[in-house]
C-alpha positions in Angstrom: 0.3 9.1 -9.5 0.3 5.2 -10.0 -0.8 3.5 -6.9 -3.6 1.4 -6.5 -6.9 2.9 -5.6 -9.2 1.0 -4.0 -12.5 2.0 -2.4 -16.2 1.5 -2.4 -18.4 3.8 -4.5 -19.9 7.0 -2.7 -23.7 6.5 -2.5 -23.6 4.5 -5.8 -25.4 1.3 -5.7 -22.9 -1.5 -6.2 -24.1 -4.2 -9.0 -24.0 -7.8 -8.0 -20.5 -8.6 -9.7 -18.6 -6.1 -7.4 -19.9 -7.9 -4.3 -17.0 -9.8 -2.7 -16.7 -12.5 0.4 -14.6 -11.2 3.3 -10.9 -12.3 3.1 -10.5 -15.8 5.2 -8.1 -18.8 5.2 -4.8 -19.6 7.5 -2.3 -17.9 5.3 -4.5 -14.8 5.5 -5.0 -14.7 9.2 -1.3 -15.3 9.8 -0.6 -12.4 7.3 -3.2 -9.9 8.7 -1.7 -11.0 12.3 1.6 -10.0 11.3 0.8 -6.9 9.4 -1.2 -5.5 12.7 1.7 -6.8 15.1 4.5 -5.1 13.2 2.4 -2.3 12.0 3.7 -3.3 8.2 2.5 -1.0 5.6 0.6 -2.6 2.3 -1.6 -1.4 0.2 -3.8 -4.2 0.6 -5.0 -3.2 3.6 -4.8 0.4 3.8 -6.6 0.4 0.3 -9.1 -2.5 1.6 -8.5 -4.3 -1.5 -11.1 -6.8 -2.3 -8.5 -9.3 -3.7 -6.4 -9.1 -0.5 -7.3 -12.5 0.7 -6.7 -14.3 -2.5 -3.4 -12.4 -3.2 -1.8 -13.2 0.3 -2.9 -16.6 0.0 -1.0 -16.9 -3.3 2.1 -15.2 -1.5 1.7 -11.8 -3.2 1.3 -8.3 -1.6 2.2 -4.6 -2.4 3.7 -2.3 -0.6 4.0 1.8 -0.9 7.4 3.6 -0.4 8.2 7.5 -0.7 5.5 8.4 1.9 1.9 8.6 2.0 1.6 11.9 0.4 1.4 12.5 -3.2 2.6 15.7 -5.0 0.0 15.2 -7.7 -3.8 15.5 -7.1 -5.2 12.7 -9.5 -9.0 13.2 -9.9 -9.6 9.3 -9.0 -6.5 8.5 -6.3 -7.5 8.3 -2.9 -4.0 9.0 -1.6 -3.3 12.6 0.2 -2.1 15.3 -1.9 0.4 18.2 -0.6 3.5 18.1 0.5 5.4 15.3 1.3 7.7 14.7 4.5 11.5 14.3 4.0 12.5 11.1 2.9 13.2 8.2 5.4 16.3 6.4 4.2 15.7 3.5 6.5 12.5 2.8 4.3 14.3 0.3 2.2 15.4 -2.0 4.8 12.2 -1.8 6.5 10.5 -2.8 3.2 12.6 -5.7 2.7 12.1 -6.5 6.6 8.3 -6.7 6.2 8.3 -8.8 2.8 11.0 -11.3 5.1 8.4 -11.3 7.9 5.4 -12.0 5.7 7.3 -14.7 3.7 6.5 -12.7 0.3 6.9 -15.1 -2.9 6.3 -11.9 -4.9 6.3 -8.4 -4.0 4.9 -5.5 -5.8 6.3 -1.9 -5.3 4.5 1.0 -5.6 5.1 4.7 -4.9 3.3 8.2 -4.4 4.7 10.8 -7.0 7.7 12.8 -5.7 7.8 15.8 -8.1 9.6 17.9 -5.4 12.6 15.8 -5.3 15.5 16.3 -7.8 15.7 12.9 -8.7 11.9 12.2 -8.0 12.4 9.3 -5.5 14.2 7.0 -8.2 17.2 6.6 -5.9 15.1 5.5 -3.1 13.3 3.1 -5.5 16.7 1.8 -6.8 18.0 1.4 -2.9 14.4 -0.5 -1.9 15.0 -3.0 -4.5 18.3 -3.8 -3.9 17.6 -4.1 0.0 14.7 -6.6 -1.0 17.0 -8.6 -3.1 19.6 -8.8 -0.4 17.6 -9.7 2.4 15.1 -12.0 0.2 17.1 -13.4 -2.6 14.2 -15.7 -3.6 11.4 -13.1 -3.7 10.4 -12.0 -7.5 9.8 -8.3 -7.8 7.1 -6.2 -10.0 7.6 -2.1 -9.6 4.8 -0.1 -10.4 6.6 3.7 -10.9 5.5 7.0 -11.4 6.6 8.5 -14.9 9.5 10.6 -13.2 8.2 13.2 -15.5 9.7 11.1 -18.5 13.3 11.8 -17.4 15.3 9.1 -18.6 18.4 9.1 -16.0 15.5 8.4 -13.4 14.0 5.7 -15.2 17.5 4.2 -16.0 18.1 3.6 -12.1 14.7 1.3 -12.3 16.0 -0.4 -15.5 19.5 -1.0 -13.5 18.4 -2.8 -10.8 16.3 -5.0 -13.2 12.8 -6.1 -11.5 11.3 -9.0 -12.9 8.1 -6.6 -14.2 8.0 -2.9 -14.5 4.6 -1.3 -14.7 3.2 2.1 -15.2 -0.5 2.8 -15.5 -2.2 4.7 -18.2 -5.0 4.7 -16.0 -7.6 6.1 -18.6 -8.0 6.7 -22.4 -6.5 9.7 -23.8 -9.4 11.8 -23.9 -9.9 11.8 -20.6 -6.3 12.1 -19.2 -6.1 15.7 -18.4 -9.1 15.3 -16.2 -8.4 12.0 -14.7 -4.4 12.5 -14.2 -4.1 16.5 -14.2 -0.4 16.6 -14.1 0.1 13.5 -16.2 0.5 13.3 -20.1 -0.9 10.4 -22.3 1.8 10.7 -24.7 4.8 10.6 -22.0 3.3 7.7 -20.1 3.2 5.7 -23.5 7.2 6.8 -23.8 8.0 5.2 -20.3 6.9 2.0 -21.0 8.2 2.0 -24.8 11.5 3.3 -23.2 11.6 0.6 -20.4 11.2 -2.2 -23.2 13.4 -0.9 -25.6 16.3 -0.7 -22.9 15.9 -4.1 -21.6 13.0 -4.7 -19.1 11.7 -8.3 -20.0 8.3 -7.7 -18.7 6.6 -4.3 -19.3 3.0 -3.8 -17.8 0.4 -1.0 -17.6 -3.3 -1.0 -16.1 -6.5 1.1 -16.9 -9.7 1.9 -15.1 -13.3 1.7 -16.7 -16.3 3.4 -15.7 -15.1 7.2 -16.2 -17.0 7.9 -19.4 -14.9 6.1 -21.9 -16.3 4.6 -25.2 -15.3 1.2 -26.5 -13.3 2.5 -29.0 -11.5 4.7 -26.8 -10.4 1.6 -24.7 -9.3 -0.5 -27.6 -7.2 2.4 -29.0 -5.4 2.4 -25.5 -4.7 -1.2 -25.6 -3.7 -0.9 -29.3 -1.2 2.2 -28.4 0.4 -0.1 -25.5 0.9 -3.0 -28.1 2.9 -0.4 -30.0 5.0 0.2 -27.3 5.4 -3.5 -26.7 3.9 -3.9 -23.4 3.4 -7.3 -22.6 0.7 -7.1 -19.9 -2.6 -5.3 -19.6 -5.0 -5.2 -16.2 -8.6 -3.9 -16.8 -10.9 -2.7 -14.0 -13.6 -0.9 -12.4 -13.4 2.7 -11.3 -14.7 3.0 -7.9 -15.2 6.4 -6.4 -12.8 7.1 -3.0 -14.8 10.3 -1.8 -17.4 12.7 -2.8 -14.4 15.1 -3.7 -13.3 12.7 -6.3 -14.3 11.6 -9.9 -17.9 10.2 -9.7 -18.3 6.7 -11.2 -20.1 7.2 -14.8 -20.8 3.6 -15.6 -20.5 0.0 -14.2 -19.0 -2.2 -16.9 -20.6 -5.7 -17.1 -18.3 -9.0 -16.9 -19.3 -9.4 -20.2 -17.6 -6.3 -21.4 -14.8 -7.2 -19.5 -14.3 -10.5 -21.1 -14.7 -9.1 -24.5 -11.7 -6.7 -23.7 -9.5 -9.5 -22.5 -10.6 -11.7 -25.6 -9.7 -8.6 -27.9 -6.2 -8.2 -25.8 -4.7 -11.3 -26.4 -5.8 -11.3 -30.1 -3.9 -7.9 -30.1 -0.7 -10.1 -28.7 -0.6 -9.0 -25.3 0.9 -11.9 -23.2 -1.5 -11.5 -20.2 -4.8 -9.8 -19.8 -6.3 -9.4 -16.6 -9.7 -7.9 -17.2 -12.5 -7.9 -14.7 -14.7 -5.7 -12.3 -12.3 -6.3 -9.2 -9.2 -6.4 -11.4 -6.2 -4.1 -9.9 -2.6 -3.6 -11.0 -1.3 -6.2 -9.0 -4.0 -8.6 -9.5 -2.6 -12.3 -10.0 0.9 -10.5 -10.1 3.0 -13.8 -10.2 1.6 -15.4 -12.9 2.6 -12.5 -15.0 6.0 -14.0 -14.7 5.2 -16.8 -16.8 
C-alpha cells in the first residue's frame, strides 16, 4: 500500500529533531475550518501530519481515494486492513469539489490497495483525475499510486490521464521488503516506476522510510536502483510506529545522516531529494514540478 503513514512512535522517546510546533497561520486556520465544516477527507488531517500547516500554507494537500480499508497488511501502515466497502462512484466528484472548496493549487492523490477489484481501482483513479481537471483546471496533480500488481493495462490508465507527477513508494530496502510490505515485491515496484517513465510520464517519484533496521549501504542501493529506473525525485523520511501491533522503530536517523543522503542523491542525478526526519511522500510536493 502506498498511502502516507504518519503517527507518533509507541513508547519510544523521540529525539529533539522530531519535535514540531503545532500548525498555525491564517491559511491553515481557513483550510482547517473548511475540512471540519464539509467533512473533507485528507491524509493530512487523518494522519496528523507534522507538515500539515506548512503544506496547506503553500496550497498543497493530500487526498485518499478508494475507501479507507486496504486489502494489504503492511507492517508499517496504520490504515485498516480487511474487506473494503463497495466503491463510491461519486467519489471523483467529491474529491474534485473538496479541492475546489479548499482552493488547492497542487493536489496529491493517494489510495489504499484494492486487490479485490479486477482493475485494482485504476478506473476510479482515472475518473478522479479527470474530475479534478474538469473542476480545477489550474490545479496541478501528483498521484501516489499502488503497484496495481504490475498490471500494465491498469498502469496505462494513469499514464493516459497524464498527472504532472506520478509516485510509487519503495518504502524500504530490498532485504526488508518482505517484512515491511508483505504483499509487495521490490523488483515489481521498480518495474512500475520504470514502465511509467518509459511510457511518457514526465516526473516520476518514490519514497523510502528509515529506522527499520536498514544499513547505509542498503539505502544507497535503493537510491541507485531508483536512478537506474530513471526516477526523478526521491523522498527519505523517518519511520514512526503507528501502534503496538506495527513494526518497531529500530533507530532514529540523525539530521546529519539525512543530509548525507540528500547530498549523495543529488550527486547520483536525482532532480530533487527531500531527506529529513519529518519528510513524507508529499512534502514540498509542488516544488517537484520545477
